[in-house]
C-alpha positions in Angstrom: 0.0 0.1 0.2 1.8 3.3 -1.3 0.6 5.5 1.7 1.6 3.1 4.3 3.5 4.9 7.3 6.2 2.2 8.3 6.6 2.5 12.2 8.8 1.1 14.7 8.3 1.4 18.6 10.9 1.6 21.1 10.2 1.5 24.7 11.5 -0.6 27.5 8.2 -0.9 29.0 6.2 -3.8 27.5 2.7 -2.6 28.7 3.5 0.9 27.2 4.5 -0.8 23.8 1.1 -2.8 23.8 -1.1 0.1 24.7 0.7 2.1 21.8 0.5 -0.6 19.2 -3.6 -1.1 20.3 -4.1 2.8 19.7 -2.0 2.7 16.3 -3.9 -0.2 15.0 -6.8 1.9 14.7 -5.1 3.8 11.9 -5.3 1.7 8.6 -2.1 3.8 7.2 0.0 2.8 10.2 2.1 -0.5 9.6 4.2 -1.5 12.9 7.3 -3.3 11.3 8.6 -4.1 14.7 8.9 -3.1 18.6 11.6 -3.3 21.0 12.4 -3.0 24.7 16.0 -2.6 24.0 17.4 0.4 22.6 20.7 -1.4 21.3 18.5 -4.2 19.5 16.4 -1.4 18.1 19.2 0.4 16.3 20.1 -2.3 14.0 16.5 -2.8 12.9 15.9 1.2 12.3 18.8 1.1 10.4 17.8 -1.9 8.1 14.2 -1.0 7.7 14.4 2.9 7.6 10.9 3.4 9.0 8.9 6.4 8.3 7.7 6.7 11.9 9.6 6.1 14.9 8.3 6.2 18.5 11.2 6.5 21.1 11.0 6.4 24.7 13.4 8.8 26.3 14.1 6.9 29.5 15.6 3.4 28.7 18.7 1.6 30.1 22.2 2.0 28.8 21.6 4.7 26.5 18.2 6.7 26.3 16.1 7.7 23.3 18.0 11.1 22.5 21.3 9.4 22.6 20.1 6.5 20.4 18.6 9.0 17.8 22.0 10.9 17.9 23.7 7.7 17.0 21.4 6.6 14.2 20.8 10.0 12.7 23.9 9.7 9.9 22.4 6.1 8.9 18.5 7.0 8.4 16.7 8.9 6.2 16.2 12.6 6.9 12.3 12.7 6.6 12.1 10.0 9.2 9.7 11.3 12.1 10.6 10.8 15.5 8.0 11.2 18.4 9.6 11.0 21.9 7.3 10.1 24.6 8.0 10.0 28.2 6.3 10.3 31.7 8.6 13.5 32.2 7.9 16.5 30.6 11.8 17.5 31.5 12.9 16.0 28.4 11.0 17.9 26.0 13.5 20.8 25.3 16.3 18.3 24.7 13.8 16.4 22.4 13.3 19.5 20.2 16.7 20.2 20.0 17.3 16.8 18.6 15.0 17.7 15.9 11.8 15.6 17.0 8.7 15.4 15.0 6.6 15.6 18.1 6.4 14.7 21.8 3.9 12.9 23.9 3.8 12.8 27.5 2.7 9.7 29.0 -0.1 8.9 29.8 -1.1 10.6 26.4 -4.6 11.1 25.4 -5.9 9.3 22.5 -6.8 12.7 20.5 -3.2 13.8 21.2 -2.0 10.6 19.3 -4.7 11.2 16.6 -3.4 15.0 16.0 0.0 13.4 15.6 -1.1 10.6 13.1 -3.2 13.3 11.0 -0.2 15.6 10.8 1.9 12.8 9.6 -0.8 11.7 7.2 -1.0 15.2 5.9 2.7 15.8 5.1 2.9 12.6 3.5 -0.1 13.2 1.3 1.6 16.7 0.2 4.7 14.9 -0.8 3.1 12.3 -2.7 4.6 13.2 -6.1 6.3 10.0 -7.1 9.9 11.0 -7.2 11.0 7.8 -9.1 8.3 8.6 -12.0 9.4 12.4 -12.4 13.1 11.1 -12.4 12.4 8.5 -14.9 10.7 10.8 -17.6 13.1 13.5 -17.2 16.1 10.9 -17.7 14.5 9.5 -20.7 14.8 13.0 -22.5 18.4 13.6 -20.9 16.8 16.6 -19.2 18.4 18.1 -16.3 17.3 16.5 -13.2 17.9 17.0 -9.5 19.0 14.3 -7.2 19.7 14.3 -3.4 22.9 12.7 -2.1 24.2 12.9 1.2 26.1 15.8 0.7 24.2 18.0 -1.7 21.5 18.5 -4.1 22.8 17.9 -7.5 21.6 18.8 -11.0 22.5 16.5 -13.6 21.9 15.0 -17.0 21.6 11.2 -17.6 24.6 11.4 -20.0 26.8 12.9 -16.6 26.1 9.6 -14.8 28.8 6.9 -15.5 27.7 3.8 -12.8 26.3 3.2 -9.6 28.2 1.0 -6.9 27.0 -0.5 -3.7 29.3 -0.1 -0.7 29.1 -2.8 1.9 30.9 -0.5 4.2 28.5 2.5 3.8 25.5 0.1 3.2 24.5 2.5 0.5 24.8 3.1 -3.2 27.4 5.5 -4.3 27.2 7.3 -7.7 30.0 8.2 -10.2 29.9 10.5 -12.8 31.6 10.9 -15.9 34.1 13.5 -14.6 34.9 10.8 -11.9 33.3 12.7 -8.9 31.7 10.3 -6.5 28.5 11.0 -4.5 26.7 8.8 -1.7 23.0 8.5 -2.4 20.5 8.4 0.5 20.4 5.0 2.6 16.7 4.7 1.3 17.7 4.3 -2.1 17.6 0.8 -3.4 18.9 -0.8 -6.5 15.3 -0.9 -8.2 14.9 2.7 -7.7 18.0 3.3 -9.7 16.8 0.7 -12.3 13.4 2.5 -12.6 15.0 5.7 -13.5 15.9 4.9 -17.1 16.4 2.0 -19.4 19.8 3.0 -19.8 20.6 2.0 -16.1 21.5 -1.7 -16.3 22.7 -3.9 -13.3 25.5 -5.9 -14.3 26.3 -7.8 -11.0 25.0 -7.5 -7.5 27.3 -4.2 -6.8 27.1 -2.3 -10.2 24.5 -0.6 -12.2 26.3 1.0 -15.4 24.8 3.7 -17.9 24.7 1.2 -20.7 25.3 4.3 -23.0 29.0 4.0 -22.1 29.1 0.2 -22.7 31.1 -0.7 -25.7 31.3 -4.8 -25.5 31.3 -7.4 -22.9 34.1 -10.0 -23.3 33.0 -13.7 -23.8 35.0 -15.6 -21.1 35.5 -13.2 -18.6 32.3 -10.8 -19.0 34.6 -8.0 -18.4 32.4 -4.7 -19.4 34.7 -2.8 -21.7 33.2 1.0 -21.4 34.2 3.6 -24.3 37.3 5.5 -23.8 38.4 7.3 -21.6 36.7 4.9 -19.4 38.1 1.5 -20.8 40.7 1.0 -17.9 37.7 0.6 -15.6 37.6 -3.2 -14.1 34.0 -4.0 -14.0 32.6 -7.4 -14.9 29.2 -8.6 -15.5 27.7 -11.7 -13.6 26.3 -14.7 -15.3 23.2 -14.1 -13.5 22.7 -10.6 -15.0 24.3 -11.0 -18.3 21.1 -12.2 -20.0 19.7 -8.6 -18.9 22.7 -7.0 -20.4 22.0 -8.6 -23.9 18.3 -7.8 -23.7 19.0 -4.2 -23.1 21.5 -4.4 -25.9 19.1 -5.9 -28.2 16.6 -3.4 -27.2 18.8 -0.2 -27.8 
């Protein structure tokens, strides 16, 4: 469901989690991915699933909710909405400083939760333009388009993109331009998102997506992808699994 709000709850009190779950289940848009009573266990799951919405208890053992948010910030999407909730309002200022989307004071009123959910729904609706579809349309004509990287907003043409490479270390895709500049894409960007941008972007192996406009040939035995000069020095090989897709693309083009 396109408008689903993927949600994770982190609270060291099981009863609090159950109460919040019960209240959230009254909203069909909310999809609860997971719940955790440990901030340490929650950290890995939050980074992996990249939820739209995170309910985060402030007072937890080992590291509190605000400290947890500071740790995961570099690894999650900028538009992840964080709702801090606590039995103590003394943390409210700290939560605001941590760029929280909102704050719930335990025990919260159901109308307070409703207001927050409605805010998120409105915001999601206002941003409902499909970025991937817009990118695909612009790229098909090699028009200039905008892509948000980790460091900046880039204005590019399809012809300026050489390839994308997935980094196991940073767990994200990195874009290499024809001038050999490299930019990390957002953590939320998946291989299928890149492939949907344009027919010229073809996956040649698990970690590489090439702009096939620069592909000259593929060696029969080694499956090495030979690019046009001045990029013919690059060592990129296709996998047997993806070779058929390359041939289909070449036949199509």
